C-alpha positions as CSV (number, residue, x, y, z in Angstrom):
1,M,-75.1,-3.4,-1.0
2,C,-77.5,-0.5,-1.9
3,A,-80.8,0.5,0.5
4,L,-84.0,-1.2,-0.6
5,F,-85.4,2.0,-1.7
6,M,-82.8,2.3,-4.6
7,D,-84.5,-1.2,-6.5
8,F,-87.7,-0.8,-4.7
9,P,-88.8,3.1,-5.5
10,G,-92.6,2.8,-5.5
11,D,-92.8,0.9,-2.6
12,P,-93.7,3.1,0.2
13,N,-92.8,1.2,3.3
14,V,-89.2,0.9,2.2
15,P,-87.7,4.6,2.4
16,A,-87.7,4.6,6.3
17,I,-86.1,0.9,6.8
18,G,-82.3,1.5,8.0
19,D,-81.5,-1.9,9.0
20,E,-82.2,-3.7,5.9
21,Y,-80.3,-3.6,2.6
22,L,-80.0,-5.7,-0.8
23,S,-76.7,-7.7,-1.4
24,G,-76.8,-7.9,-5.1
25,P,-80.1,-7.6,-7.1
26,A,-81.6,-10.5,-5.5
27,L,-80.9,-10.9,-1.8
28,V,-82.2,-9.1,1.5
29,V,-80.1,-9.1,4.1
30,A,-82.0,-7.8,7.5
31,S,-79.8,-6.6,10.1
32,V,-79.9,-7.8,14.0
33,T,-78.2,-5.3,16.4
34,D,-80.6,-5.9,19.5
35,Q,-78.1,-7.8,22.1
36,G,-80.1,-10.9,23.0
37,A,-82.7,-11.0,19.8
38,T,-84.1,-14.5,18.6
39,S,-86.0,-12.6,16.0
40,R,-87.1,-9.5,13.8
41,T,-89.2,-7.6,11.8
42,V,-88.4,-7.9,8.0
43,C,-90.4,-5.7,5.2
44,L,-90.6,-7.4,2.2
45,P,-90.6,-5.3,-0.7
46,S,-93.5,-5.1,-3.1
47,G,-93.3,-6.1,-6.7
48,A,-91.6,-9.7,-6.0
49,D,-92.4,-12.3,-4.0
50,W,-89.7,-13.8,-1.5
51,Y,-87.9,-16.8,-0.2
52,N,-86.6,-17.5,3.1
53,Y,-82.8,-18.4,2.4
54,W,-82.5,-21.1,5.2
55,T,-86.3,-22.5,4.9
56,N,-87.4,-22.5,1.6
57,E,-90.2,-20.4,3.0
58,R,-92.0,-18.3,0.0
59,Y,-93.6,-15.2,1.3
60,K,-95.9,-12.6,-0.8
61,G,-93.5,-8.8,-1.1
62,G,-95.0,-5.9,0.5
63,Q,-95.7,-7.3,3.6
64,T,-94.1,-7.4,7.2
65,I,-93.1,-10.5,8.9
66,T,-91.4,-12.0,11.6
67,A,-88.2,-13.8,10.9
68,S,-86.2,-15.8,13.4
69,A,-82.6,-14.7,14.2
70,P,-80.8,-16.7,16.3
71,I,-77.3,-15.6,17.0
72,D,-76.2,-17.7,14.3
73,T,-78.3,-16.9,11.2
74,V,-78.8,-13.6,9.8
75,P,-82.2,-13.5,7.9
76,L,-81.9,-13.5,4.2
77,F,-84.5,-13.6,1.7
78,V,-84.0,-14.3,-1.7
79,R,-86.2,-12.7,-4.6
80,A,-88.3,-15.3,-6.3
81,G,-87.2,-16.2,-9.8
82,S,-83.3,-15.2,-9.5
83,I,-80.6,-17.5,-9.1
84,H,-78.3,-18.3,-6.4
85,S,-75.4,-19.7,-6.0
86,T,-75.1,-22.1,-2.7
87,R,-71.7,-24.0,-3.3
88,Q,-69.6,-24.4,-0.7
89,A,-66.1,-23.0,-1.4
90,D,-63.8,-25.8,-2.3
91,S,-60.5,-25.0,-0.6
92,N,-58.2,-26.7,-2.8
93,H,-59.7,-25.8,-6.0
94,G,-56.8,-24.5,-8.4
95,A,-54.4,-25.4,-5.5
96,E,-52.7,-28.2,-8.1
97,A,-51.4,-27.6,-11.4
98,V,-52.6,-30.4,-13.7
99,S,-49.4,-31.0,-16.9
100,G,-50.5,-32.0,-20.3
101,K,-49.5,-35.5,-19.5
102,D,-51.8,-36.0,-16.6
103,Q,-54.5,-34.8,-19.2
104,G,-53.6,-37.3,-21.9
105,L,-52.6,-35.2,-24.0
106,P,-49.1,-34.6,-25.4
107,R,-46.0,-33.0,-24.2
108,R,-44.7,-29.5,-26.1
């Protein structure tokens, strides 16, 4: 995690933002800290377009928008052109060992 100004030093709006941050190189997280809030303003850094993670709506960077922020949804924005996995974790992944015989391979 890092502050927006670290990756967007040329954007004059981001140095004053203390409640948004980057999680990795392509995901803006806009914290909701006001009790009962259902929306919040989000400054999208210039130099890139951004997609709302939840709605897939595209926004031009360098603007401030109002994002929906119900209690169960943190505003997340993905940098256009980046690759972001959306696969759910598999709770059984790696839990069962497979022997060579099960794979049709000769046993040693």
